[in-house]
Short mmCIF file of the C-alpha atoms (twelve columns), coordinates in Angstrom:
data_MODEL
# 
_entry.id   MODEL 
# 
loop_
_atom_site.group_PDB 
_atom_site.id 
_atom_site.type_symbol 
_atom_site.label_atom_id 
_atom_site.label_alt_id 
_atom_site.label_comp_id 
_atom_site.label_asym_id 
_atom_site.label_seq_id 
_atom_site.Cartn_x 
_atom_site.Cartn_y 
_atom_site.Cartn_z 
_atom_site.pdbx_PDB_model_num 
ATOM 1  C CA . MET A 1  -41.317 158.917 -1.416  1 
ATOM 2  C CA . ARG A 2  -39.466 155.895 -2.757  1 
ATOM 3  C CA . ILE A 3  -36.293 155.061 -0.839  1 
ATOM 4  C CA . LEU A 4  -33.489 152.960 -2.315  1 
ATOM 5  C CA . LYS A 5  -32.612 149.913 -0.217  1 
ATOM 6  C CA . ALA A 6  -29.651 147.528 -0.447  1 
ATOM 7  C CA . GLY A 7  -30.559 144.639 -2.713  1 
ATOM 8  C CA . ASP A 8  -33.127 146.571 -4.764  1 
ATOM 9  C CA . THR A 9  -33.001 145.609 -8.428  1 
ATOM 10 C CA . GLY A 10 -34.379 147.231 -11.561 1 
ATOM 11 C CA . SER A 11 -33.194 149.383 -14.415 1 
ATOM 12 C CA . PHE A 12 -30.343 151.794 -13.707 1 
ATOM 13 C CA . GLU A 13 -32.681 154.713 -14.390 1 
ATOM 14 C CA . GLU A 14 -35.390 153.376 -12.046 1 
ATOM 15 C CA . LEU A 15 -32.992 152.793 -9.152  1 
ATOM 16 C CA . SER A 16 -31.155 156.080 -9.691  1 
ATOM 17 C CA . SER A 17 -34.428 158.008 -9.421  1 
ATOM 18 C CA . LYS A 18 -35.106 156.805 -5.857  1 
ATOM 19 C CA . ASP A 19 -34.080 158.729 -2.741  1 
ATOM 20 C CA . ASN A 20 -30.754 157.362 -1.560  1 
ATOM 21 C CA . PRO A 21 -30.187 158.435 2.078   1 
ATOM 22 C CA . SER A 22 -27.777 155.521 2.678   1 
ATOM 23 C CA . SER A 23 -25.544 156.561 -0.257  1 
ATOM 24 C CA . LEU A 24 -25.839 153.140 -1.892  1 
ATOM 25 C CA . VAL A 25 -24.151 152.519 -5.234  1 
ATOM 26 C CA . VAL A 26 -26.371 151.637 -8.188  1 
ATOM 27 C CA . SER A 27 -24.225 149.036 -9.922  1 
ATOM 28 C CA . TYR A 28 -24.831 147.579 -13.369 1 
ATOM 29 C CA . ASN A 29 -25.306 143.832 -13.328 1 
ATOM 30 C CA . PRO A 30 -23.808 142.496 -15.594 1 
ATOM 31 C CA . PRO A 31 -21.100 145.153 -16.033 1 
ATOM 32 C CA . ILE A 32 -22.086 147.933 -18.433 1 
ATOM 33 C CA . GLU A 33 -18.949 147.404 -20.511 1 
ATOM 34 C CA . ALA A 34 -20.049 143.836 -21.279 1 
ATOM 35 C CA . MET A 35 -23.561 144.964 -22.241 1 
ATOM 36 C CA . LEU A 36 -22.264 147.706 -24.539 1 
ATOM 37 C CA . GLU A 37 -19.774 145.349 -26.175 1 
ATOM 38 C CA . ARG A 38 -22.514 142.751 -26.749 1 
ATOM 39 C CA . ALA A 39 -24.817 145.361 -28.299 1 
ATOM 40 C CA . LYS A 40 -21.999 146.561 -30.583 1 
ATOM 41 C CA . ASN A 41 -21.275 142.994 -31.682 1 
ATOM 42 C CA . LEU A 42 -24.941 142.306 -32.383 1 
ATOM 43 C CA . LYS A 43 -25.259 145.516 -34.388 1 
ATOM 44 C CA . GLY A 44 -22.024 144.838 -36.263 1 
ATOM 45 C CA . GLU A 45 -20.819 148.428 -35.940 1 
ATOM 46 C CA . SER A 46 -20.278 151.136 -33.364 1 
ATOM 47 C CA . LEU A 47 -23.217 152.262 -31.298 1 
ATOM 48 C CA . SER A 48 -24.559 155.794 -31.603 1 
ATOM 49 C CA . PRO A 49 -24.484 158.056 -28.545 1 
ATOM 50 C CA . ASN A 50 -28.281 157.692 -28.288 1 
ATOM 51 C CA . GLU A 51 -28.028 153.889 -28.363 1 
ATOM 52 C CA . ILE A 52 -25.363 153.934 -25.642 1 
ATOM 53 C CA . GLU A 53 -27.469 156.234 -23.452 1 
ATOM 54 C CA . ASN A 54 -30.557 154.067 -23.943 1 
ATOM 55 C CA . ILE A 55 -28.655 150.933 -22.951 1 
ATOM 56 C CA . ARG A 56 -27.191 152.668 -19.876 1 
ATOM 57 C CA . ARG A 57 -30.593 153.943 -18.696 1 
ATOM 58 C CA . ASN A 58 -32.400 150.628 -19.175 1 
ATOM 59 C CA . ALA A 59 -29.641 148.214 -18.149 1 
ATOM 60 C CA . PRO A 60 -30.297 145.950 -15.166 1 
ATOM 61 C CA . ALA A 61 -28.753 147.135 -11.919 1 
ATOM 62 C CA . ILE A 62 -28.624 146.442 -8.197  1 
ATOM 63 C CA . ALA A 63 -28.246 148.757 -5.198  1 
ATOM 64 C CA . ILE A 64 -25.327 147.794 -2.959  1 
ATOM 65 C CA . PRO A 65 -23.350 149.430 -0.145  1 
ATOM 66 C CA . GLN A 66 -20.292 151.428 -1.226  1 
ATOM 67 C CA . LYS A 67 -17.904 149.149 0.700   1 
ATOM 68 C CA . VAL A 68 -19.235 146.068 -1.073  1 
ATOM 69 C CA . HIS A 69 -19.053 147.756 -4.470  1 
ATOM 70 C CA . GLY A 70 -15.526 149.022 -3.832  1 
ATOM 71 C CA . ALA A 71 -14.323 145.569 -2.808  1 
ATOM 72 C CA . ALA A 72 -15.825 143.972 -5.901  1 
ATOM 73 C CA . PHE A 73 -15.381 146.614 -8.605  1 
ATOM 74 C CA . GLY A 74 -13.294 149.556 -7.371  1 
ATOM 75 C CA . ASN A 75 -14.595 152.692 -9.107  1 
ATOM 76 C CA . GLU A 76 -15.895 150.825 -12.160 1 
ATOM 77 C CA . ASN A 77 -19.365 149.564 -13.033 1 
ATOM 78 C CA . LYS A 78 -21.439 152.424 -11.656 1 
# 
């Protein structure tokens, strides 16, 4: 079985599918809000729900301890 470890990187979907016995946070990197805003600007109009979901699933992410995530982002960016 694949176990999520602190510092693992990959797509949000890939990291979220791993076993997470340490209760790490899978955090978007860069922040998901920035990626969605960039995609909207490139498209020149609002994104569809399917486009948003696709970006969220495939966006780059990193696994970090909850304390580290909380200190850096609060409850955002996960």
